[in-house]
C-alpha positions in Angstrom: -36.7 18.1 64.1 -36.4 19.8 67.6 -33.0 20.5 69.1 -32.2 21.9 72.5 -28.7 23.3 73.1 -28.3 23.5 76.9 -26.3 26.1 78.7 -24.6 27.6 75.7 -22.4 30.7 75.8 -23.7 32.9 73.1 -21.2 34.9 71.0 -23.1 37.2 68.6 -22.6 41.0 68.8 -25.9 41.5 66.9 -27.9 39.4 69.4 -29.6 40.7 72.6 -28.2 37.5 74.2 -24.6 38.2 73.4 -22.3 37.3 76.3 -24.9 35.3 78.2 -25.3 31.6 78.9 -28.7 30.3 77.7 -30.6 27.3 76.5 -31.5 27.5 72.8 -34.5 25.6 71.4 -34.5 25.1 67.7 -37.6 23.7 65.9 -37.6 22.9 62.2 -34.6 25.0 61.5 -35.7 28.1 63.4 -35.0 29.4 66.9 -38.1 28.9 68.9 -36.9 30.1 72.3 -33.8 31.3 74.1 -33.8 31.4 77.9 -32.8 29.9 81.2 -34.2 26.5 82.3 -35.8 25.5 79.0 -34.6 22.0 79.7 -36.8 21.6 82.8 -39.9 22.8 81.0 -39.3 20.3 78.2 -38.6 17.5 80.6 -42.1 18.0 82.1 -43.6 17.4 78.7 -41.6 14.2 78.4 -41.0 14.8 74.7 -38.6 12.1 73.7 -38.2 13.4 70.1 -36.0 16.3 71.2 -32.2 16.0 70.4 -30.4 17.4 73.4 -26.9 18.9 73.1 -25.2 18.9 76.5 -21.5 19.8 76.5 -19.7 21.7 79.2 -18.0 24.8 77.8 -20.0 24.9 74.6 -20.1 28.3 72.8 -22.5 29.1 70.0 -21.9 31.8 67.3 -23.3 32.6 63.9 -22.0 30.1 61.4 -18.4 30.4 60.3 -17.4 31.1 56.7 -14.3 29.9 54.8 -13.5 32.0 51.7 -10.8 29.8 50.0 -11.1 26.0 49.8 -10.7 23.5 47.1 -13.3 20.7 46.8 -11.8 19.4 43.5 -15.2 18.6 42.0 -15.6 18.3 39.0 -12.6 16.5 37.6 -10.4 15.8 40.6 -12.8 13.8 42.8 -9.9 11.4 43.7 -8.6 14.3 45.9 -11.9 15.6 47.4 -15.6 15.7 46.5 -18.3 18.2 47.4 -19.6 15.6 49.9 -16.3 14.9 51.6 -15.3 18.5 51.6 -18.6 19.5 53.2 -18.1 16.9 55.8 -14.6 18.2 56.6 -16.0 21.8 56.8 -18.9 20.8 59.1 -16.5 19.0 61.4 -14.4 22.1 61.5 -17.3 24.4 62.4 -18.0 25.9 59.0 -21.5 26.5 57.7 -20.4 28.2 54.5 -17.4 27.6 52.2 -16.3 29.3 49.0 -14.8 26.7 46.6 -12.1 27.4 44.1 -12.7 27.3 40.3 -9.5 25.3 39.7 -11.4 22.2 38.5 -11.8 20.3 35.3 -13.7 21.8 33.6 -12.9 25.2 35.1 -15.8 27.0 36.8 -15.7 29.8 34.2 -19.3 29.7 33.0 -22.8 29.8 34.4 -23.4 26.1 33.7 -20.5 25.2 35.9 -21.6 27.5 38.7 -25.1 25.9 38.5 -23.6 22.4 38.5 -21.9 23.1 41.9 -24.9 24.8 43.4 -27.2 22.0 42.3 -24.9 19.2 43.4 -24.4 20.8 46.8 -28.0 21.7 47.5 -28.6 18.9 50.0 -25.3 19.1 51.9 -25.1 20.3 55.5 -22.7 23.1 54.4 -23.6 25.9 52.0 -21.2 25.7 49.1 -20.5 29.0 47.3 -18.7 28.8 43.9 -15.9 31.2 43.2 -16.2 32.0 39.5 -12.9 32.1 37.5 -11.9 35.6 36.5 -10.3 34.4 33.2 -11.4 31.7 30.8 -9.9 28.4 31.5 -7.7 30.1 34.2 -5.3 30.9 31.4 -4.9 34.6 32.3 -5.7 35.7 28.7 -9.4 36.7 28.4 -12.0 37.6 30.9 -14.6 34.9 31.7 -18.4 35.7 31.7 -18.4 37.0 35.2 -21.8 38.8 34.9 -23.5 35.5 33.9 -21.8 33.6 36.7 -22.7 36.2 39.3 -26.4 35.9 38.4 -26.1 32.1 38.6 -24.7 32.2 42.1 -21.0 32.9 42.0 -20.1 34.7 45.2 -16.9 36.3 44.0 -14.2 35.9 41.4 -10.7 34.5 41.5 -8.3 32.4 39.4 -7.6 30.6 42.7 -4.2 29.0 42.9 -3.4 30.5 39.4 -3.4 34.3 40.3 -3.8 36.7 37.4 -0.4 37.9 36.3 -1.2 40.5 33.6 -1.9 43.9 35.1 -4.0 45.0 32.2 -6.3 42.0 32.5 -6.8 42.4 36.2 -7.6 46.1 35.5 -10.3 45.1 33.2 -11.6 42.5 35.6 -11.8 45.1 38.4 -13.7 47.5 36.1 -16.0 44.7 35.0 -17.1 43.5 38.5 -17.7 47.1 39.7 -20.9 47.1 37.7 -22.5 44.6 40.1 -20.4 45.4 43.2 -18.4 42.2 42.8 -15.2 41.2 44.6 -12.0 39.8 43.1 -9.8 37.5 45.2 -6.1 37.3 44.5 -3.3 35.2 46.0 -0.6 37.8 45.6 2.3 36.1 43.8 4.4 37.4 40.9 5.3 34.1 39.4 8.2 35.5 37.4 10.1 36.2 40.7 11.6 33.1 42.2 9.7 30.9 39.6 11.4 27.7 40.7 11.2 28.4 44.4 10.1 25.5 46.6 10.0 27.3 50.0 10.7 30.6 51.6 14.0 32.2 50.5 16.2 32.4 53.6 18.8 30.8 55.8 16.8 27.5 56.0 16.3 27.2 52.3 20.1 27.6 51.8 20.8 25.1 54.5 18.4 22.5 53.0 19.7 23.1 49.5 16.2 24.0 48.2 15.5 26.9 45.8 13.8 29.8 47.6 10.8 32.0 46.9 11.4 35.6 48.1 8.7 37.6 49.8 9.3 40.2 47.2 7.2 38.2 44.7 4.2 38.8 47.0 5.0 42.4 47.8 5.3 43.4 44.2 1.9 41.9 43.4 0.2 43.5 46.4 1.6 47.0 45.5 0.6 46.6 41.9 -2.9 45.4 42.6 -3.6 48.1 45.2 -2.7 50.7 42.5 -5.2 49.0 40.1 -7.9 48.9 42.8 -7.3 52.6 43.4 -7.5 53.4 39.7 -10.8 51.5 39.3 -12.3 52.2 42.7 -13.2 48.5 42.9 -13.2 45.8 45.5 -10.2 43.5 46.0 -9.3 40.9 48.5 -5.9 39.4 49.1 -5.7 35.9 50.6 -2.8 34.0 51.8 -0.9 37.1 52.8 2.5 36.3 54.4 4.7 39.4 54.1 4.9 42.2 56.7 5.5 44.7 53.9 2.4 43.5 52.2 0.4 44.0 55.4 1.7 47.5 55.6 0.7 48.3 52.0 -2.8 46.9 52.8 -3.1 48.9 56.0 -2.3 52.1 54.2 -4.7 51.3 51.4 -7.5 50.8 53.9 -6.6 54.1 55.7 -6.9 55.9 52.3 -10.4 54.6 51.9 -9.8 51.8 49.3 -12.1 48.7 49.4 -9.1 46.4 50.0 -9.1 43.6 52.5 -7.0 40.6 53.3 -6.9 37.2 55.0 -4.2 34.8 56.3 -4.2 31.1 56.9 -4.0 29.4 60.3 -1.1 27.3 59.3 1.0 30.4 58.3 0.5 31.5 61.9 1.6 28.1 63.3 4.5 26.7 61.3 7.7 28.4 60.1 10.2 27.5 57.4 12.3 25.8 60.1 9.7 23.1 60.3 10.7 21.9 56.8 14.0 20.5 58.0 12.6 17.0 57.6 11.3 17.7 54.1 7.8 17.1 55.2 5.8 17.4 52.0 2.6 18.1 53.9 4.3 21.5 54.8 4.9 22.3 51.2 2.2 24.9 50.8 1.4 27.9 48.6 2.3 30.6 49.5 5.3 29.1 51.4 5.8 29.1 55.1 7.9 32.0 56.3 10.6 32.6 59.0 9.8 33.0 62.6 10.2 36.8 62.7 7.7 37.1 59.9 5.2 34.8 61.6 5.3 37.0 64.7 4.4 40.0 62.5 1.5 38.1 61.0 0.2 37.2 64.5 0.3 40.8 65.6 -1.5 41.9 62.4 -4.3 39.5 63.3 -4.5 40.8 66.9 -4.4 44.4 65.8 -7.1 44.1 63.2 -5.1 44.6 60.0 -6.2 41.1 58.9 -9.9 41.0 58.0 -10.5 37.2 57.9 -9.0 33.8 58.4 -9.0 31.6 55.3 -8.3 27.9 55.7 -6.8 27.4 52.2 -7.9 23.8 52.3 -6.0 22.2 49.3 -6.4 18.4 49.6 -4.2 16.0 47.7 -4.2 12.2 47.2 -1.4 10.0 48.4 0.6 10.0 45.2 0.8 13.8 45.1 2.4 14.1 48.5 4.4 10.9 49.1 7.4 11.6 46.8 10.4 13.9 46.6 9.9 17.4 48.0 10.6 18.9 44.6 7.8 17.1 42.9 5.1 17.1 45.7 2.1 19.3 45.1 1.7 22.3 47.4 -1.2 22.5 49.8 -2.6 20.8 52.9 -6.0 19.6 54.1 -6.9 22.1 56.8 -10.7 22.7 57.3 -11.1 20.3 60.2 -8.3 21.8 62.3 -8.4 25.4 61.2 -10.0 26.7 64.4 -7.8 24.7 66.7 -4.7 25.8 64.9 -5.7 29.4 65.1 -6.5 29.0 68.8 -3.2 27.3 69.5 -1.1 29.8 67.5 -2.9 32.8 69.0 -4.0 31.9 72.6 -4.5 35.6 73.4 -7.1 36.1 70.6 -10.4 36.8 72.2 -13.5 34.7 71.5 -15.3 37.8 70.1 -12.4 38.6 67.7 -12.2 35.0 66.6 -15.9 35.0 65.7 -15.3 38.3 63.9 -12.6 36.8 61.8 -14.4 33.6 61.0 -18.0 34.8 60.6 -18.9 38.5 60.7 -16.1 40.0 58.5 -16.2 37.4 55.7 -20.0 37.8 55.5 -19.7 41.6 55.4 -16.9 41.6 52.8 -18.7 39.2 50.4 -22.3 40.3 51.0 -23.6 37.1 52.7 -26.6 37.3 55.0 -25.6 37.7 58.6 -27.5 35.2 60.8 -28.4 36.3 64.3 -29.0 34.2 67.5 -32.4 35.5 68.4 -35.9 34.1 68.6 -37.6 33.6 65.2 -34.3 33.7 63.3 -33.0 30.8 61.1 -30.6 28.5 63.0 -27.2 29.0 61.4 -24.8 28.1 64.2 -21.3 27.0 64.9 -20.6 25.1 68.1 -17.1 25.4 69.6 -15.2 25.2 72.9 -12.3 27.5 73.4 -11.1 25.6 76.4 -11.3 22.2 74.8 -8.7 20.2 73.0 -8.5 18.8 69.5 -6.5 15.7 68.6 -7.4 14.7 65.1 -6.8 10.9 64.7 -8.8 10.3 61.6 -9.9 12.8 58.9 -13.3 12.9 57.2 -11.8 14.7 54.3 -11.0 12.3 51.4 -7.4 13.4 51.5 -5.2 12.9 54.5 -2.4 15.5 53.8 -3.1 17.2 57.2 0.2 17.7 59.2 -1.9 18.2 62.3 -3.0 14.5 62.4 -2.1 13.2 65.9 -1.2 16.6 67.3 -3.0 17.9 70.4 -4.2 21.5 69.8 -6.0 24.0 72.0 -9.7 24.8 71.2 -12.2 22.5 69.7 -14.8 23.0 66.9 -17.8 20.9 67.9 -19.8 21.2 64.7 -22.7 23.1 63.2 -26.4 23.5 62.9 -27.4 24.7 59.5 -31.2 24.9 59.3 -32.4 21.4 60.0 -29.0 19.7 59.4 -27.0 19.0 62.5 -23.3 17.9 62.6 -22.1 17.6 66.2 -18.7 16.1 67.3 -19.4 14.9 70.9 -16.2 15.3 72.9 -14.7 11.9 73.8 -16.7 10.2 71.1 
């Protein structure tokens, strides 16, 4: 398969073509040529087998990585499958996705890791299993992380059931240090505000809903940083929402600890005030915070305190969302709109910094190969248009709990090229 991307703005700090507008010719999954006027030379050959991508404003970067998404397979395929999740990721510009172990059975053994890798082998998106840190996600005993690592687990996490016991997390951090592994935590002390349905504040009081204080996150971040310091191991916090948490993380980095963090696009876009209509699609975990907190989160992204953007794609079927707010499951479908939400929430974020958050830093943190846009390299591209618009009218995800359906957002993910597999969303199509 031969593909020609015409007049693409290249965003790749490792490429000699960074910051230029070039034609890119890809043949059988590898970059054959990069230059100006490649289209004319090919036209002279009258080769009708070439797939031409012509899109004003198209940008090309190394493929984006999402580090925290739920594809629900095995066990909850009525919410999402590996196939539909991969389709949503490709439409959103992601070439690589880390999938949560919160399945049935839990991904806590090498056989489950191998099942996911084998099932996803032919998909357009590379699926990377996150191995459970504890057996059955029960938070009692460590899972066989060494075996899972050698079977293809990219990192370890109990996903949406973060480890509560300090002693157990301490053992986990010591265990993964032997093979330079990373543990991912959603920082949440579940004994604090255990019945909370949203952010604790003025809005929760007005709505009559029990609140979840930010202290539940801050306590966990402070504790886990101490454990990371004691073990000298690698720890990543995802879904960070508290300014104090960010300050703890910033100080930990400055002291030389291997601590990193990510935020979600929707925590930069929505506030707790958006819950006044009790929209269950906005019931998420961690909860949406107040407007002052959201501004601090935005500044942390702009200033470089935040290392990565994590979509936190948590799809649900109709019956888990269309019911009373108290009983609705937390989470939203978010991969397809993640880039546009980020672009809309932070219009001042540079294209280079955006690619850093979505591609370079996640790959660095978790040891993934860093593709480069240069001749002879494998084609692992994301196509996007910062000046375009996104209006999602229909989702390719199996679940439709996306609060951005029908909204017009700035920026547009155009698709991916991952080896020989092309997904391209032609504007206006």
